[in-house]
Each structure stands twice: as structure tokens, then as C-alpha cells.
N, C-alpha and C positions, 0 to 999 in steps of 0.2 A: 504494500500500500504506500509506503514512504517513497519507494522508487518511482511510482506513478506520479506522485505529487511533485517530486523534483523534476521529472520530465516535463510535466505540464507548466511548471514555473519557468523552466529554461526555455521551453517552446514559446510561452507568452512573452518572455523577455526578448527572445530573438525576433519575434514578430514586431514587437514595439520598436526595437532598435532598427529593424529594416524599414519601418514606416517613418521614424523620426530622423534618422541619419540623413536621408536625402534632403529633407526640409532644412536641416541645419547647414548642410553643405551649400545648398542653393541660396539660402538666406545670407550666409557668410560670404558669398561670392558677389554680392551686389556691389556694383561700382558706385562709389559716392565721391563727391568733390571733397578734396582735402580741406580741413579746417584751417583757421588762421595760424595755429601753432605749427602744423605740418608745413604749410606754405612758407612761413618765416624760416623754419629750419632748413628746408630744401633750398630756398633762395640764398640763405647765408652760406650753406655748404657749397653751392655752385660758385658763388662770388669769391669765396676764400680758398677753396680747395680744388674744385673740379675744373673750373675754367682757368686756363693758363693765360699768359701774356699780360698779366696785371701791370707790369712796369714798362712794357713796350710803348714807345711814343710814336705817334703818327708822323712820318717824315714829310708828309705833304701839307702845304699851307692850305687853309680853308678859303681858297679863291673861288670865284664864281665858276671858273672853268672846271676846277676839280670837283666841285659840288655837282655841277651839271653832268659831268662824266660819271660820277657816282650814281646819280639818278638814272642815267641811261643804262648803266650796268645793272642796277637794282631792277629796273623795269624789265630787262631781258630775262631775269632769272627768279627774282624774289617776289615779284608782284602777284604771282599765282596764289601764294599763301598770305602775303602781308598787304595786298592791295597796292595800288599805284602810289598812295600817299604814306605807306608804311604803317597805317593805322587800321588795317583790315577792312577798309571801305569796300563793300560789294563782294566780299569773299564769303560765300554762303556757309562754309563749313568751319570757319575760324573759331567760333565759340563751341563747336561740337566736338572738336578734337580733344584727346586726353593725353597730355594737358592741352588747354586751349592755345591757339596761336597768339602770342603776345602782341599788343600794340607796341610798335617800336618807339612811340612817343611816351610810353608809360615811365613812371619814376623808376620802376624795377629795371627796365632795360637801360635807361639813361644813366643809371648808377654804375654801370660797368665802365671800366676805363676804355680808352680807345683801343689799347692793346688787347683787352679781353673781347671787345666786339670783333676785332680783326680775327682773333683766334676762333671765336664762335663761327664766323662766316667761313673761314678756311676749313675748319675741322668738323663743324656740325655739333649737335648735341644728341648723343644717343641716350635713351631710346625715344626722344621727344618727337621725332619726325623732321627735325631741322637737319637737312643734308649738308655734307661737306661740299665746299665749292672750290677747293684749292686746285682741282684738276680742270676747272672751267675758267677760272680767272687768275690772272697774275697778281703778284703781291701789291703793285701800285693800284690795280683795279679794285682790289679788296679795300685798301686804304681809302680810295675815293668813295666807296660805298659807306664806309664808316663816317666820312664827312657828310654824306647825304643823310645818314641816320641822325647825325647831330643837327641837321638843318632841315628837318621835315617840313613840308608845307602844311597848312591847316587841314584838319580832317575833312575829307569829302571834297576838297577843292580841285582835285584832279579827276573826279568822277569815278565810276566803277570800271574795272577791267573789261575790255571787250570780250574776253574769253568767257565771262559770266553774263553776257548780254548787255553790258554797259556801253556807254559811248565815250568813255575816258580815252585819252590819248595813250598810245602804246609807246611813244617816244617823246621825250621832253621837247618842248617848243624850241628851246635854245640849241638843240642838236640838229634841227632840220635845216 
């Protein structure tokens, strides 16, 4: 009699575990946005440990020619994710990515040194979706993009990228 009772108890326990375990696993796998603590921790870690180039100085002067060339380089490669203005204007998936595509005019991005921005553009940020571009652009071209990021136009002033149905210019007016 005791043996039967133990078997029934174990059988019931096994059945309950089989029903509850998937719910716990599925509930625990829910993707949630990180809280302010996690965000601050990750941003500080990236700025101080992960992203290199902190002391590198941009060798190019912020002239209108260099900024315009930076805009042209940016428009040919980066606008698909960051919009023509660097602030995600017209990019339908920018906020839906995990992590979201940052506005390059944000305080978080602008807090990076020029050298860190150069390093990010050249090497990308794994696993964020930010690709490396050092095989696409030369060193001076990347420094010019850093200058453009430091001198972004007002949000929305360049329109939405044509690739997403917008009528924004795909090349800067000063390059034509």
C-alpha cells in the first residue's frame, strides 16, 4: 500500500512539474527593456572598458569641407539605420531593434570622445547590430564622419531616406 502511495505522489509531482516547467521557462524568456540601472551600467562599461580609442584625437579640422564629406560618407552607409540626419528620422525599425538604434545627437553618444566614435565606426559594436566599416572607409573618411556626428543638422531637417519612401536627399547639397 505504501509503495502505491509513493508512486502516485511521484507521478503527480512529475505531472505538475511537466505542466509548470514550460510556463516558467516561457515566462522567464520574455524580452523586457532594461531598467535605468542596467542601462547606466552597460553604458558606463562601454564608455570605460569596451570601446577603445578614448585618447585618440581627430587629426582633421572641423571645416565645412570635412563636415560635408563626413555627411556624404555617412549618407552612403549609415543612413539606413540612423537616418539622413543621424537622429533616426524615417527609419521604421530604429526603436524596435534590441537594443534600439541610438540617436547620434543623444547625450549618450555625444559623450564618447572623438577617438571612441572613430573606433565604434571602424570596428562596430557586437552584438548590437552596429557593423564595422573599416573595410569600407579609410581612416580620414571615418574621421570626417565623426565630424559630421559632432555637427548634426536639426532632427527631421533632411527628410526621410528615400529607401523608406521618403523624399530626403541621398547626397548632401554641398556635394552636388
